[in-house]
C-alpha positions as a printed NumPy array, in Angstrom:
array([[368.176,   8.787, 108.913],
       [370.238,   5.673, 109.629],
       [370.812,   5.817, 113.402],
       [373.299,   2.909, 113.453],
       [375.448,   4.572, 110.787],
       [375.374,   7.853, 112.761],
       [376.462,   6.027, 115.938],
       [379.32 ,   4.402, 114.033],
       [380.412,   7.769, 112.554],
       [380.128,   9.462, 115.96 ],
       [382.326,   6.746, 117.496],
       [385.013,   7.36 , 114.834],
       [384.838,  11.152, 115.268],
       [385.05 ,  10.854, 119.059],
       [388.135,   8.646, 118.852],
       [389.854,  10.99 , 116.4  ],
       [388.982,  14.01 , 118.582],
       [390.761,  12.242, 121.45 ],
       [393.849,  11.515, 119.316],
       [393.09 ,   7.833, 118.693],
       [393.188,   6.102, 115.328],
       [389.633,   4.696, 115.012],
       [390.815,   1.808, 112.82 ],
       [393.585,   0.516, 115.073],
       [392.627,   1.928, 118.482],
       [396.175,   3.249, 118.929],
       [397.124,   6.755, 119.98 ],
       [398.393,   8.836, 117.083],
       [401.668,  10.796, 117.313],
       [401.453,  14.399, 118.559],
       [402.549,  15.528, 115.078],
       [399.53 ,  13.858, 113.41 ],
       [397.002,  16.151, 111.74 ],
       [394.145,  15.124, 114.059],
       [396.149,  16.409, 117.035],
       [396.233,  19.914, 115.548],
       [394.267,  22.063, 118.016],
       [391.976,  23.493, 115.308],
       [391.214,  20.06 , 113.867],
       [390.732,  18.581, 117.327],
       [388.251,  21.32 , 118.329],
       [386.364,  20.813, 115.074],
       [386.157,  17.069, 115.726],
       [384.881,  17.637, 119.283],
       [382.217,  19.997, 117.921],
       [381.089,  17.535, 115.231],
       [381.057,  14.813, 117.888],
       [378.737,  16.892, 120.103],
       [376.379,  17.595, 117.173],
       [376.253,  13.92 , 116.215],
       [375.677,  12.998, 119.867],
       [372.722,  15.429, 120.012],
       [371.275,  14.004, 116.799],
       [371.6  ,  10.446, 118.107],
       [370.206,  11.306, 121.555],
       [367.196,  13.245, 120.224],
       [366.854,  11.12 , 117.066],
       [366.529,  14.301, 114.992],
       [368.721,  16.904, 113.345],
       [369.085,  20.11 , 115.438],
       [367.016,  23.048, 114.187],
       [368.989,  25.532, 112.188],
       [368.647,  29.239, 112.742],
       [366.396,  30.236, 109.889],
       [365.476,  33.794, 109.203],
       [362.028,  34.539, 110.552],
       [359.317,  36.192, 108.523],
       [358.083,  39.645, 109.619],
       [355.232,  39.825, 112.118],
       [351.823,  39.461, 110.534],
       [348.403,  38.671, 111.962],
       [345.033,  38.209, 110.329],
       [341.848,  40.047, 111.234],
       [340.344,  36.67 , 112.215],
       [343.17 ,  36.104, 114.723],
       [342.826,  39.67 , 116.059],
       [339.1  ,  39.087, 116.611],
       [340.142,  36.693, 119.413],
       [341.769,  39.522, 121.396],
       [340.2  ,  39.682, 124.866],
       [339.71 ,  43.259, 126.016],
       [340.317,  43.907, 129.687],
       [338.339,  46.208, 131.948],
       [341.614,  46.7  , 133.827],
       [344.274,  49.145, 132.703],
       [346.939,  47.246, 130.773],
       [350.552,  48.068, 129.964],
       [351.578,  47.94 , 126.323],
       [353.719,  44.888, 127.061],
       [350.644,  42.952, 128.252],
       [348.677,  43.993, 125.174],
       [351.54 ,  42.96 , 122.88 ],
       [351.977,  39.654, 124.721],
       [348.326,  38.812, 124.148],
       [348.562,  39.773, 120.452],
       [351.647,  37.557, 120.029],
       [349.788,  34.672, 121.658],
       [347.041,  34.954, 119.018],
       [349.435,  33.77 , 116.295],
       [350.752,  30.23 , 116.007],
       [353.608,  30.782, 113.576],
       [356.941,  29.982, 115.259],
       [358.83 ,  31.155, 112.151],
       [357.546,  34.707, 112.567],
       [359.173,  37.504, 114.525],
       [357.275,  38.676, 117.576],
       [355.556,  42.046, 117.773],
       [357.435,  44.318, 120.194],
       [356.023,  46.914, 122.57 ],
       [358.49 ,  49.462, 121.159],
       [357.026,  48.873, 117.676],
       [353.542,  49.754, 118.928],
       [354.802,  52.77 , 120.895],
       [356.731,  54.089, 117.889],
       [353.585,  53.73 , 115.769],
       [351.552,  55.571, 118.421],
       [354.17 ,  58.355, 118.328],
       [353.95 ,  58.48 , 114.528],
       [350.18 ,  59.017, 114.651],
       [350.341,  61.591, 117.432],
       [348.966,  59.59 , 120.36 ],
       [352.279,  59.491, 122.212],
       [355.281,  61.774, 122.356],
       [358.907,  61.326, 123.297],
       [360.617,  63.526, 125.809],
       [363.344,  63.557, 128.413],
       [362.798,  63.335, 132.152],
       [365.7  ,  63.271, 134.614],
       [368.075,  62.629, 131.711],
       [366.152,  59.571, 130.46 ],
       [364.08 ,  59.178, 127.316],
       [360.406,  58.782, 128.13 ],
       [357.28 ,  58.161, 126.093],
       [354.043,  59.718, 127.276],
       [350.513,  59.957, 125.93 ],
       [349.581,  63.202, 124.197],
       [346.278,  64.947, 124.927],
       [344.776,  63.019, 122.012],
       [346.154,  59.772, 123.455],
       [344.615,  60.588, 126.826],
       [341.28 ,  61.293, 125.111],
       [341.187,  57.749, 123.667],
       [341.952,  56.079, 127.01 ],
       [345.682,  56.195, 127.604],
       [346.847,  57.31 , 131.04 ],
       [350.082,  57.832, 132.91 ],
       [350.692,  56.225, 136.288],
       [353.638,  56.929, 138.591],
       [355.149,  53.822, 140.186],
       [357.988,  52.907, 142.492],
       [359.853,  49.728, 141.651],
       [363.008,  47.942, 142.737],
       [365.039,  50.173, 140.388],
       [363.451,  53.427, 141.483],
       [360.559,  55.604, 140.399],
       [359.102,  55.576, 136.907],
       [356.016,  56.462, 134.909],
       [354.098,  53.877, 132.919],
       [351.517,  54.425, 130.218],
       [348.412,  52.305, 130.717],
       [345.624,  51.532, 128.264],
       [341.951,  51.232, 129.167],
       [339.471,  49.099, 127.212],
       [338.817,  51.9  , 124.691],
       [342.542,  52.371, 124.025],
       [343.002,  48.595, 123.67 ],
       [340.147,  48.564, 121.152],
       [341.744,  51.465, 119.248],
       [344.975,  49.476, 118.818],
       [343.166,  46.343, 117.621],
       [340.724,  48.256, 115.358],
       [343.634,  50.096, 113.695],
       [346.016,  47.17 , 113.532],
       [346.228,  47.193, 109.733],
       [347.629,  50.744, 110.007],
       [350.19 ,  49.487, 112.548],
       [351.194,  46.62 , 110.233],
       [351.623,  49.066, 107.337],
       [353.842,  51.184, 109.597],
       [355.947,  48.13 , 110.494],
       [356.275,  46.978, 106.876],
       [357.276,  50.339, 105.407]])
């Protein structure tokens, strides 16, 4: 990337965006094409992109489509089980931290909960007009529990996972990945 050429081009674009002929330094008439509001906005945008490229000395990252979440058994073997009860969001956060691929979507807590519903360890219901997810008897038997809490937005129930339940999720992760990739 030729930085001097970019600076020169950015200077021309900036002048045109401001209604100035970059070759003569004179203001152009209001009827000139570069004073058209759409053209002017486009020139200001291109100027800001070029400025960012020059300032950071690199082309801005484009929004590329991310690949679906995937994790190897070797990466999962680094999961650290907690003796404390964990929320699904903490479990998922730790799983996401085990992967180093920035081009991959993140695993979501709702994905894991929906999988747990599909295999009968959780169920959906309604409580006080809100959708809730709760462990089934089978879920409770593998170490899931429900705890009532009071937060800044009111009272709620949270499902927590003991070490055995955490191990169940990690041991059956291939099944979860199949569920996600269906």
